[in-house]
N, C-alpha and C positions, 0 to 999 in steps of 0.2 A: 738772434733769437734762435734758432738751432742748440748754438750750442749752450741759452741759458735754458733751454729745455732738458738739454741732454745732464745740465750739472746740478737740475734742481731733481730728478732721478736720481744721478750719482748719491746725491746727498740725504734724500730719502733710504737709500739702499742700506750707505752705509750707517743711518740711525737704526733702520732694523736689524742690523747685524749686531750691532749693539748692544738689542737687551738683552734680559737673560729668558731662559728655556720660559720659565714663568708668567713673565712680566707678558713677554710674545701671546703664551697660550688667552691670559686673562685681557688682554687687547682684544684679541680674536673673538672673543666669548662675548665680549663687550659690544663688538662688531654685530657680530650675527644678531643678537638679541636685539640689537637698534631696528636692521634692517628689517629682523621679523615683525617687529611692532610695524614696520611701514608698508609690506607686502599685505599683513594678513596670511590669510588660511590659504590665499593662492600665491606660489611664488612667480611663478609665471617660468620669464624667462630670466630669473635671477633664484632659480635654485642653484646654480651648479656656484654663482657667489656665494650663496648661504653654505652652500657644501663644502668650499673651500677656505672660508671661517670654522665653520664647523671640523671638520678634518684636521685644523691647525690646531684646536683648541687641544685636544691630546685626553682630555682627563676620560674615564668610562661610562660617567655618568651621559657626558654629552655625545657617544660617539653611538647611541642609534636614531639622531639626530644629524649627526653626515651621513648614517646610511639612510635616512629618507632623502636628506637633497639631493645626494648627490643619486640615488635609484632614479628622484625624479627628472633628475638635468641629464642621466642616459637616455631616457624615454625621452624629453625634449628633442635630444640627439636624433633617436630614432625617430620619430616623428615627423624631423625637418630631415630624413636621408640623408642624414649624417651618421653611416654606425660606427666608421673608427672613432669617432669622439664621445658616442657610446659604450662604446668596450673601453675606453678608459676611467669614464664614470662608473661600471658597472665594476671594475678593477679594483675601483676605490672603495666602492661601496662594501666588497667580500671582503678586502685588508680589513675596515673597519669592524668588519662580524667579527673580528677575531679578539676585538676586547670587549662586546658586547656580545654573545650570539643569541643566534634567533635564528630558529629553523623555517620558519614563516618567511621571515624578509630572506632568507641565505637562497629559497626555491625560487622567491619573485626574482632574486637578480641575476641568478643563473640562468632562468627562463629570458629573460633579455639580453642576457651575454648571449646565449647560443640563439637568437636570433641574429642579434648584432654579428655574431659571428660567420655565419650564414649569407650573411647581406653583402660582406669583406670578401668571402670565400675563401675563409679558415673552416678547412674541413673538418676541425676539433666539433664542430658544432654539434655534429650527433651526440657525441660525448658528452655534449653540457647541457643538453635539453633533456639526454637520458639520466642524467644526474639530478636535472631539476625536478621530470616529472617524479621519479623515483623518491626522492625527498618531500615533494610537495603531499606523495598517496601516504610517505609515512606520517606526514604529518596532521592529517586532515583536510590539506587545503585544494579542494577540488577546483578553484577559477583556476589555481598555477599549473596543476595535474593538464589538464583542459588546454590551458595555454601552450604550456612545453609539447604535451602530443598530436597536437595540430600543426606548429610551429617546425615540429622536425621531419620537413620533407622538403625537397628541392623544385619543385614545381611538378614532377611527376615520379617513380615508381622509382625504391629506394636503389635498385640495380637490375642490370640484365639479367635475367635467367633464377633471379632466386626471392626469397620470401624475406624479410629482414622481418625475426623472429622478437627482438626486443623490440622496436617499432610496436610492432604488432601487438605487444604485452602490454605496453601504455595505451594505445589506442584505447583499447579492451576494457584496460581498468579504467579508463577516465567516462567510456561509455558505463560503465556499473557505478561507477559514482552518482552519475546526475541521474538516473532514472530513464522512464522512458516517457514521460511528458515530450510535447513536442517542445523544441529549442533551436536557437542557432546553432549551438553548441553540438547538443544530436546529430543533426543533419548532417553537417562539415566531418562529426566523427564517425560518421556511417561510409562514406563518400569514401575519405580517405582509408576507412579499413579496407573498404573493396580494393580499392584501387594499388593498395601495400599487396592483399592475394592475387593479383594480376598473374604469377606465373605459378598459380597452383591447382591451376585444371581445371576448378570448379565453376563453371561460369554461372550456373545455377545461380550459388550463392552469391557471389557477387554482382547480378544483376538483380535480384532479392534488396541486398543492400542499401542498392543504389536506386530503388523503384521507393523503396522505403524512404530515403534520403530525399528525393527529390518531390513526394506528395508534403513531406511534410515542409519542405522550404517555399513550396508553391500558395503550403495554408499560410505560412506566417509572414509572405509579400516581402522580404525586407529584400534590396536589389544584390547586396553583397553576401548575402548568406547563399541565394539563390546561382548568384554569377559562381559560386568556390566550387559549390554541390553541381553546376551541370560539366564545369572544367574536368576536374573529381572525374563527374561519373565517363564524360567523354573519351577519356583515353582507360576506366574499368569496363566498359561495356563494349571498346571497338572491336569487332570482327568485322569481317565483308558485309554480313549481313543487315549490319543497324548501318550502312553508311549513308542511307537516306535520313535516316532517325538525326544522324550527329550532324548531315546537313543544316538541319532546323535547328538545332541547341547551340550549333555554331556560332551560326546567325545570332542567334536571342544571345548568346556570352556576350558577342561583341556589340552588341546594340546596350545591353547593360554596363560593357564594361567603360563608352560613351555617357555612360549616365551618371556613373558615379566619377567618373574623369582619373582615375588612378591610374600613373602609366603604366605600374607593374602588374593592373588586371590588365590593360591594353595589350600589353606585349603579350601577357599568356593566350589572350581570345585571336590575338593576329597568329601565333603559332599553332594552335588548338585546328582555328578557320583554315590555315594553308595544309596542315596534316589533310583533311578530311578532305580538301576540294583539289588533291593531286589526286585523290584514288578515282575521279570523275575526269579526267582529264580537262580542267579548267585552270591552262597555264595563266590567263589572266589575271585568275584570284590568285592564286599562290603567288605570282610573281608582289602581288599588292599587297601581300602579307608579310612576306621578308620584307619589304622594303620598309615596312613599317615598323617591324619589329626591328629591324637593324637599328633604326631611328630612336628608337623606345629604349634597347638596351644602350647603345652611346651616351643617351639622356640620363638614362639612371644611374650607368655606372657598375653596376653588380655583377661580377665575374657571371654567375652562375647564368643569366640572361644575355651574355655577350658569348659563352660556351656552347650556348642552344642557338643562339643567331648566327653563329659561325657554323655549327654543323649542320644549320638547315640549308642555308645558302650555300653549303658544296654540296649538296645533292643536287640542289634546284639547277645550279651553276654547271654542273656536267651532265645535267640532261637536255641543258640546251646547247653543248657541244664545246666547252670551253673547259679542257681538262685540265691544263694549267693552273689556273685559276682554282677549281675546284681542288688540287691535291694542295693548295697554298690556303684556303681555306680550311680542310681536314687538317693540315699541318698548325694553323692558328687552334684549331679548339683544341686538338693534342696537348698544345702547350698551356694555355688555360686549364682546361681538366685534368694535367699533373698538378699545375702552383695549388689548385684549388681541394685535390683531393678526390675529385670522383671517382667511385670505386669500378664504376665500367669503361674508363677514361678511353683505354686498350682496346675493348670489343669493341668500343664506336668505331672508335681511329678504324679496326681492323675491316670492320663489315664496310667502313667509305673507301679503304684503299681499297679492296676486293672490287668496289663498280668502278672504280677509277683501273686499276691495271685490268680489267674485264673488260672496259672500254681502249684501252691502250693494245688489248693481244698478251700482256705480259702477266698472265697470274702465276705462270711459272714460278716467279720470283717468290711467290709468298704463299706459296702453296704449305709449307711446313708451320707458317704462323697461323694462316686459317683452321689449317687440323690443330693445333695446338688449342686454337680458342676455343675450338669444338670441343675439346677433352676437356676445359679451364670451365665452361658454360653446360652441362648437360643438362639443365631447364631450358633452355634453350633450344628447342627442337629445329628448330627453322636453320641453324647453323650445319646439322647435319648435312641437309640438301647442298649448301654452299661449299660445303667440303669437297662433296663426292662431284662436283661441276668443276672447282680447282683442279682435281683431280685428273677429271677427261678432258682440262681444257690445257693442261701442263704436260701432254704423257704418260699418266699413272691412270692406266686405262683399267685395268688388271682392278686396283685399289677403288677405282671408283665404282665396277662394275662388282665388286664385292658390297659395299654401299647402300646400291640402288637393291640389291637380295636382300638384302636385312630390311631392308628401311619395307618392301613390297611383304616381304613374308609377317611381317608384324601391322601391315593393311594400311602404309602411308597412316600412321594416328591421328587422331587432330586435335592440336594443341588448346584447343576452346579461347582463342584470342587474336590479336590482331597478325598473328605471324604466318595465320593459315593460308592465306591465296600465296604467298609468294614462298613459302615451305613447298605448297605443292605444286606449284608455278616450275619453280627450279626442279624439283623430281621429273617434273614433265621434259625438264629439255634434256636432262640425262638419260630420260627411256627413250626418248626419238632420236637422242644421239646413236644408241644403239639399236635398236627399231624392234626394243623391249614388246610385244602385244601384249602378253600380259599385264603390264606394268600402265600398255596407254590404256591399258580394259577398266584398270582399278582407277587411272586419276582420273580419264575425262569424264564420268558424271560429275566425279565430284569436281570440276572447276568450272561445269556447265552450268553450276548455278549462278556463277557471276561473269556473265561473258562479257558484260561493257567496263568492268573496272580494271582499274592499274593496278597491279601489284608494287605493295611501300610498307616499308617493316618501318617507320618514323626517320628511317638514315639514310636509306640506300631504295631507289626502284628496281622492280626488275623489267617494267614493260606492262605491256596489256593483256591482262589473261587471256584476250581472245586471239594471239600468238602464237602459243601457249597450245591451245585447242586446235589449232589449223598445224602443228606439227604430229598433234595425237590422232588427230583425224587422217592424215597422211598413212602415218604409221599402220593406223586399221585401214586401210584403203578405201577412204570413206572421203572422195574428190572433191563432189559436191559441198559436203557441209567445210569440209577445210576453205578452199576455196570463199565459200561465208566469211570464215571467220579469217582468214588472211585479210581480207574488204574492209570487215568492221577493225583489225590491228591495225591499219595502216590511217583508218578514221581518224582513230585516236591518236594517233604515236604525232598524225602530220595536228591535228588539232593541241597536242603537246610540245610541238614545235621543236622534237628529237630524231636529229641526224644519226643517233646510235640507234632508237630502236626504227626508223624508218627504212636505214639501210638493212637493220636483221629480219624487217619484215619483207622485203621486197628478196631478198638470199634466200629465206625457207620459201620463201611464192613461188619462188622461180625454182627451186627442188623439185617444191612439187608440178609443176609443171613438168618439168624432166620424167618424173615417176609416171605421168597420167598419160601424157604421149597422145590428148585426142590433136585431131586433124591441124588446128591452127594452136600447139600447145609450146611446141620448139621455136614457135616464130618470140611467142610472148614471153616463152623463158631466158628468152635472149636477151630481150629488150628489159625484161624486169631485173634479170641477173646483171646487167651494163650498168642499172640505174643503182644497183647496190653498192655495187665496184666503185664507180667515181665518187658516189657520198661517202665513203667508206677511205677510200685515197686522200677525198678533201679532209676530211678528220684526223686522219691518222691513224682508222682505228683498224689495225693491220690484220690481225686474227681475222678479221671480217673480211677485207680485203682479200687474202691469200684465200679465203673458202668461196669467195665468188669466183676469182681468177678460175680454182679449179672445179668448180663447176662449169662456169662457160670453156672447155676444154677440148670435151668431145663435140661441142657444136662452136668451133671455132674452125 
């Protein structure tokens, strides 16, 4: 039977090859026409079959049908989560358009191709979608302009520290084209435009755009639109002052994603939720979110989801004390990011490697890289504080001091985005190290607005703000306040189950007790410092271990 079937196929192939080009084209056309008659106006799953026949018919008069059916086959592949197949069909359609030019159809095909490229991890998607948007704008195709503008986003802002002017231009053009009436497109465009402006420093404008988007979405009552707006808004308005608001809205996002049942929406809902809850120390919810996101990324298979999941699991794994696994996940994210052309891959990797080497006491190894990242990303103000901390920790004290002096002179400027607390928190560590009272006086009231939060950038954690408040209060000689802050920091870090930050809290608390020297302080300091020493030794936190030993020497 196997031979019979193979022989039959071979005979068919031989006979087909023997047909002349014109006759083959005529047969394909006849087959296409017969199939069209049988399927009617909705070809459904047979769009690909129709496309193959019309593409083989070759005559320019049939090319428009070939384009239409190839595009429909591509759209069906996208709907079936088969983006690689969609790319093939869109390529066929765009090729056929050379025989029968149609800019409306080309714009639609380019928009779909860009979506498929993004889903497969092809970094060319940005340019493809910009091309689609510009062409759609030129021919007055508003629907395709909107589609291309909205699709040109990877799930969060286009890059670290930058505003992508070309994407913003197309979002603005799409908003102008659709007018001011309530619509799903309008509120989605508003929310995405706000997100793309996250690094421009104009928080009030971002907030206004997001509030308008949310009001429209709630009036429309469409779950998918509301989800999209809440998710984009959650990134655009994220500051330490909006954490309570985002806790509510991230919970709503999760419920909407469950209602829709879309795995990609569920992934981003879990990612959003994990980003917010870590700032209030809810490590159990972080673990649930990261487990769910990792499973969904694996199920869906889109590289952008795998990249995001990898760098998120890196920081949460590091928080739990597994430094080696955290580095392996950061390396995995680096590979995926490079393979898919993410513009800020090295920036994110560098930020995570900073935290990993900080835990290991090896910041000196990456000092030059961090300083270079700061130079390459002037729009990310928080990176300047990381450079100062790296220099401080790696024996380049004069350089760290110059960076601190410059930042203090400029008043520790507020970036008006999610990087504010971790930037100020890191400057507080540098100021405390140098015993800089002027810097401490400036930083303490700024950080005191968020005594119960955890500093988080989206890719790494700086620990409880209360820890830095404790060290600043110590510099200022406000020992009672310092004690209260260290107690709060320890509570938060124990909730996070973070050995590194528990050890750091014990170290700084012990140092404060040695400075204060009330009657029972020396004994308390020794107990606290030995706790820090034991924990640092157990987990390999070399710099913390050395400092705990140094602090214990006078009392040994």
